[in-house]
N, C-alpha and C positions, 0 to 999 in steps of 0.2 A: 325101481318096480314094487308098485302098493303091494302089499301083503297079501289082500284076496283075489290079486293076479297070480300069486307063483307057481308055477302046474307043479301035480301033486295033490294035492286040495281038493277036496271035492267039493261040494253045492253045499251039501250040509255040514261038513267040514268047516271050509267058509264062515257060514252062519253063526253056527258055534263059535269060533273064535272071534268075531263080529261083540259077540253076545258079552263073553266071555272079557273081554277089552274092553267094552260099555261098564259092567260093570266094575272092574277092576281099579275104570276111569273113577267111576260115581264114590266108591268106595276110596279109593286115595283120594278125591276129591273132601271126603267125608272126612277121611284123618286127618290132611290137612288144616282143613279150621278148627278140628276138636284142638292141634299141638299150639296153631297161634294165638287160639285165645288161653290157652293155657299159661306159654308163652306170656303174652299179654298182663296175664293176673296176673303171675309171677314177677316179672317189670315192673307190675305199683307199686308192687308189696316191699318189693325191693327197695325203690325210691324211695318208698314211706318211710321205711325201716331209719335206711341211711340217713334221710334227711332229721328222723325224730334222735337217732346217736348223738345229731350233732349239732343238735338242741334247735333245729328251727322251730316247732311250738311251743320256745320261750319266747320268740322276739315278739314284742307289740304291736305290728304292725299283727300278725298271725294269730296274737294272743285274745286279739278286740276283737275277730270275727267266729263265727258260730263254727261248730264241727261242719256242718254240711256247707259254709262255705270255704276252710278249710281244706273239705276235699275239693272243691271246683278249683281249688289255685292248688292243688295236687294236678288233679285232671290238666289244669294249664297246662302246667309245668312239663308234663309229660310230649302234651301238644305241640308244640312252638318248638322250632329248629336250635342250634344250640349257642349261635349268639344271642339268641330273643331269649333263651332258660340266664345265661350267663346275666342279661338285662336285667330280671328280673330279681332274680336273691340280690342283685347289688343295690335295685329298686327296695326290695325288703331287710337290708342290710344282712345281711347273713353273711356276706363276705369279710365285712369287718367285729362280725357279732364272730368266727372261729377265730379269727386275733387274736378278738376281747378276752373271750371263752377260756383259751391259752390252748383249743385242740391244735392250731399251727402254730406254731414258734416263726417257719419263714416261709417264704415265696413259693418251695416248693415243695413245701407237704402241703401249700394253697390246693397246687394245679391238679398231682395225685389224689387228694381228697371230692376235688371239681372236677376233674377228671376220669373220675368214675361212675361218681355221682349221673354225671350227665355222658357215659360212654365216650371219650371222646380224649383222643393225644394231651396229654398236658400242653405244651406250646401251645394249640388250642386253644384251648381255657385261659389261658397265662398272655396271649393276644387282643385275647375279645374281651380281657378284662384291663386287658393296655388301653383300648380302643376308647374306653373309657373314660378315661381322664386326661388323654392327651393326642393326640393324634401317632395316628398307629400304620403298618401297613395296609392300603385299599382290599386287602384279604379277610378280614376279620371286619365285622358290621356291629358289633353286639351298641356301637353309640348312638343308632340309629333305633332303635325300640326302646330306646328309656321314656323319649315320649309316650307309644304305645303302652309299653307296662305301665304306667302312672293311671293311665283312660282307662286299665282294663282290670288295672285292682278296683278300682272308684267303681266301675261295675260289678264286679263280683261283692265289692263292700254291700253297694245297695239293693244285691240279688235281681237285677238287669241281663239278660241272657249274651251273651256274648256273638 
């Protein structure tokens, strides 16, 4: 039964209830939008901070870019799906950098760090890394994005819009 047709509510009460619900829905949507915006900002900042902590901005391919283009790389990484992120991080030599700079000593540590970074289970991260160098389970698809990552990096480097 619709709330307007409930017995015991006068016409005036029904109209007042309708206005209150409409106001509540609108206010709820405004609060939801504000929360999503704040959450997105904090996710972006957390992503940047984590990359900075692990020396992402020290990579040759990142150092060669202007600050604006570095931000475009970050926005790009936030926008694409996880296999695409893994492929791009591999293309930028970030995964090798983690080993060389001694941030990680084992595959387990690497999986945990990248899992936190991309917000996925470490097994998903490892499967996508493995499929870049050899055939792996069909559910891991990072290998499909290698060419796309190279193309998109060059576009960002040239300042062409993606």
